[in-house]
N, C-alpha and C positions, 0 to 999 in steps of 0.2 A: 637244384631240387633238394628238398629236405628229406632226410631219412631218419625215422624215429622208431623206437621199439619200447613197448610198455615195460620191458624188464630193465631198461637202462636207468641209472640215476638221473634225476632232473626231467623225467618224461612229462610229468604233470605241468611243469612250468613251460616247457617247450611246446606242448600241445596247446596250452592256453594262448601262447603267442600266435600259434597258427590260427586258432579260432578267431582271435581278435585282430588279425592283420587287416588293415584297411586298404582297399583297392579301388575306392570310389573317388568322386569328384572333390576337389579342394575348394577353398574359399574364393579363389580367383574365378572359378567357373560360376559360382553363385553370383558374384559381382557382375560378371559379363552378362549373365542371363537377365539379371534385373534391368540392366540397361536396354537390352534387346526387347524385353517384354514391354517396358514403358514406351519405347519408340513405336512399337506396333499398336499398342493401345491408343496412343495419341495421334499417330500419323497414318495408320492404316496401310493402304496399298503402297504409298510412297516409301514407307519403311521396308515393306516386303520387297519392293523392287530394288532398293539400295542394298539390302542385306544379301539378296540372291546374287546380285552383281559382284559383291565383295567376296562371298564365301563359295558360290558355285560357278562364278566366272562366266555368266551369260546374262543377257538382257531380256527380261521377260516380255518386253514389248516387241522384241524381235523373234524370240523362240516360241512365244505364246504362253499365256498364263495357265490355260486349262488344256488338258488332253481330252479330246472328245471321245464319246463312246464308240464311234465308228473306228477310231484308231485302235482302241482296245480290241474290238472285234477282229480287225485285220491282223493284229498281232497274234490273236488266238488261232485264226485260220492259217497263219503261216507256220505254226509249230510243226515240227516233225511228228509224224503219227505216234511214234513210241512215247515221245515226251508229252504229247497231248493226252494220251491214254493215262500216263502216270499222273498228270495233273488232275484229270477227271476222277481217277480212283481216289486220290487224296481228298478232293472236294466232296465226293460222295460219302466217304467214311467220316470226315470231320463234320459234315452237316448232320449225318445220322446220329453221331455221338452227342452233339450239342442240342439237337431237337429233343433228345431224351432227358435233357436237363430242365426243360420248361417246367416251372413250378405250378402247382395247382392252387386255384383260389379256394378259400375256406368260407363256410357260411353255416353257423350252428346257432342253436338256441339252448341256453344253459338252464339249470334248475331254477334260477330266479325269474326266468321268462325273458331274459335279455337276449336279443339277437346280436351276434358279434362275429366278425370274420375279417378277411383281408382279400384284396383284389390286386393282382399283378398286372402291370401295364408296361409296355416298352417306352423308352425315352423317344422323343420326337425325332431327334437327329443325333447321329454319332459320327465322330471323326476318327479315322485310323491313321496312325503314322507308320509309314513303311520306309525303312532305311534305304539309303542309296550309297554310292561310293564304295567303301570297303565291303559293306553288307547290303547287297541288293537281292532280296529273297522273295520269290513268289510264294513260298510257304507261309511267310508272315502275312501276306495278303489274305490267304485262305483262313488262317488261324484267327485273324481279327474280324474279317468281314462276315464269315459264315455264322458265328455265334450271334452277331448283331442281326443278321437276316432271320435266323431261327427265332430270335426274340420278337421280331415283328417291327424293327426300326424302319420308319418310312423313308428317311433321307440318310444315306450313307456316303460320307465324304472321305476321300483318301488324299493325303498329302505325301509327297515323296520328292526328295531332292534329285535334280538331274544335273550333276556336275558337267560343266562345259556344254550344257544343253542336251547331253546324251541320255536317252531313255532306255531302260532295260526292257526289252520286249516281253520277257517272261513275266515281269511284274504287271505289265498291261494286260497280258493274256489272262493272268490270274484274276485281275480286277474285273474283266469281262465275265469270267466263269462264276465269280462270287456275287455278281450283281451290284457292283459299286456304282453309285449314281453320279458322283463327281470325282474327277481326278485333277489335282492342282500340282504344278511344277514348283513347289516350295518345300523347303525342309528346314531342319534345325530348330532352335528355340523359337525363331520367328514364326514358323509354321504352327507350332503349338499355340502360340499367342494369338495367331489369326483365327484358329478354330475356337478359342475361348472367347475372344472379344468380338470377332467378326471384323471385316474390313469392307471397303466399298464393293469389292467383288465377291468375297467369301462371306457367306452368312454364318453366324455362330452356331455351335452345336452344344449338346447337353453333356456329352461324355467324350473323352479322348482316350484312346487305348493304343497300344503298340510299343515295340522296343525302339531304342535309339541310342545315340552316344551320350556322353556325360552331360552335354548341354541340353539335349532333349529331356533326359531324366530330370534334370534340375528345373527345367521349365514346367514340367508336369507338377513337380513338388510345389513350386511357387504359385502355380495357377489353380491348385486344388481349392475348391470353394467357389471360384468363378465358374469352374467347369468340373464335372466329375472325372476321375481318372481310374484306370485299372490298378496301377501300382507304380512305384518308383523303382525301376529295374536297374540293376548294376551289372557288373561283368558276369559272364557265364560261369557256371560251376558244374562239376561232376564229381561224385564220390562213387567209387567202385569197391564193393566188398566181394572178394574173390578167394576161393580156395586154390590149392596147388594143382587141382585136376584140370584147370583151364589151360588153354593155349596162350602162352605169354604174348605172342604177337597180336592175338585178338584183343586181349586186355589193354595192351599198349595202344592199339588203334582206338579203343573206346576212350582212353584217357586223352588222346590227342584230338578226338572229335570236338572237345571243348577248347583245348589249348589253341587250336588253329583259328578260333573266333577273333581273339584280341590279345594283345600282350598282357592285359590285366586279368584274363580268364584264369580259372583255377581248376586243377585236376588232382585228385587225391585217391590213392589206393590203400585199402586195408586188407591185409592177408594174414593168415595164421601160419604161413610157410615162408621161412626166411630165404630158402633156396629159390622159391618161385619169385619172391620180391626181387632178388638179384636178376633173375631171367627177364622180368618185366622191365627193369631199369635198362638192361642191355637192348631189349626189343624196342623200347622207346627211341633209343639212339639210332637204330636201324630204320625204324618207321619214319622218323623225322626227315631223314635223308631222301625219302621217296616222295615227300609232299611238295606240291607247288606252293603250299602255304608255310614252308619250312621256317622262314625267318620269323614270322609271328609265333608259330608253335614253339620254336626254340626259346624265344624271349619269355613266353608265358610259362613254359615248363621249368626253365631255369630259375625264374623269379618266384613262381607260385605253386609249382608242383610239389607233391609230397608222397612218400611211401611210408606207411605205418605198419609195423609188424606187431601183431597182437597174439595173446595166448590161444584165443579161439575166436571164431566168427561171432559167437554170442557176445564176447567181451568187446567187440568192435561197436556194437549197437548203441551203448550210451555215448560213446565218442561221436558217432554219426549224428545222434540227436543234438549234441552240442553244436555241431556244424550247421544243422538244419539246411542241408544242401538243396539247390535248385533241382538237380537230377541225382537219383540214387539207383545204381545197379546192384542187384543181389545176384552175383554170378556164381551160382552153385547149383546142385541138383534141385529140381523144382520143389520137392517136398521140404528141403532145407530152406529154400528161398521163402516159401509161404510161412514157415515157422519164424524165420527172422523178421518177416514183414509184420508179424504181430507185435514186435518190439519197436517198430518205427513210429515215432510220435511227430517228428518234424521233418518234412521233405516236400518239395514242390510236386514231384512226380516220381514214382517208383517203378522200376523195370525188373521183373522177376525171372530168374532162370538164366541159363547159359546162352539161350537163343533169342534173347530180347534186348538187343542193343539200344541204347538211348537214341541213336540216330534214327531208328525206325519211328520213334515217337515224334521226331522233328517233322516228319513228312506225311505218312500214310496211316498211322495206327488209329487216329481218331481223337484221343484226348489232346487238350491244347498244349502248345509248346511255349506259350507266354506264361512264365512261371516266376514266383518270387525268388529273389537272389539276396545275397548279403545277410543271411540268417533270418530273413523276413518270413520264411516258411513257419517260424514259430507262431505267427499270428495272422498270416494271410494265405490266400489260395491262388491257384492259377486262374487265368482268364476263363470266364464261362458266360453262359447266357445271362446269368444274374447281373453281370456288370453292365448290361444294357437294359435292365428292367428296374422298376421300383415298386414297392409294395405300399398300398394304401389300406389302412385298417378302417373298419366301419362299425357302428354301434347303433342299435335301435331298441328303445325301451318303451313299453306301454306303461299305463298308470300303475299297474300292479308291480311291475319290475322296479319302477322308480321308488315305489313305497318300500320295497325291500332293501334297496341299495342306498337310497337317499340319506337316511339318518347318519350312516357311517361317513358319507362324503361330507355332510355338514360338520360333523365333529372334527374331522381331519382338517377341513378348511379353516375352522375357527382356531384350531391348535396352531396352524401355520400363520395366523394373523392375516388372513385374507377374507374379510367379511363379505365382499361382493361375490366371491366364489360360493360362500355359504348361503347367501340369500338367493343366488341363482337357482339353487336346489330347493331351499326351504320354502320359497314362495310357491313352487309347484306342489310341494307336499301339503301345504296349507289349503 
């Protein structure tokens, strides 16, 4: 774990190294993914079958390629009542939040008499990737499927790896609750390629969303353009800005909520209280010992964790913006949290006040938990309804509107050396 203080010599250089530390896929991953993608493009189902047997250790012809809706319904019905209620609450809140994101069409007539506007429509089909193995999360199903449903996507396809042929029943229950149309037992880069190109069994989709490992992220990167994607997601991140009035154990748990995801995850604390910084460091050591995920959390915290002592919480904000974190907690009095929030320019999602842990956003709050990582919050946003929609602009001119606008268009077309463009307008004016 790195310990920094803004008052120490060399802080700027040390913090720059922290900002620029690379925790994502290397060239070997990109090379492997190119091979996998090409095989699925050229060989279709045969490649999917072979890669599933190699990586997930089961034969799709024996375990079955597709998980039927009836199986998802049975998994939902078999849930313990308390867990089913929790899943339903999460679904209700996520659906309501994303329904509120649906954009409005525009249709106006301007002073020249031109009618112009835009119409929003959903994509025809969307694919959602749901991790398996280390990360099998029903919350990821809801966070990806429900925005697509809110957008009006007609065909929603889910791919999820089933290592050794074993299916996570919670994932299937969530698929039922979210209204997923198709569920396929394939994962990894090969599943993303199948969604992009289509195979004999799986028809192609227009957009692929959802988190995954380095191979899944690289496949999305390489296939963008063949298919739309939400983002290229990397390891999870959390930044906590906290004053000394917090409970050190609580803040330690917040930091570890991301460390336990993966050895490459990153957790960073900014505080204006050096004594509190020491208390949190000690609390992290105690909390790790209580976790079933201790091995992963320990590796992540030791390799990528950091505590930064600043002169004031205000002074932390420019540093936070340089990190552009996936998750940002402002753990202080609510009035102070709102004031600090005004200084936030780059963050995937922000959690305000002492009683708003990031983990609540992972499940039941409503906003999406699929968020930009690796400083991409500088230029991108979390998953939303807009990722499953596209905007078509339109324009309608009558003779009078064309007479007003046409001469300028002719002049610009001629200046650009495009005479056919100019004549297309000029002939109508004449």
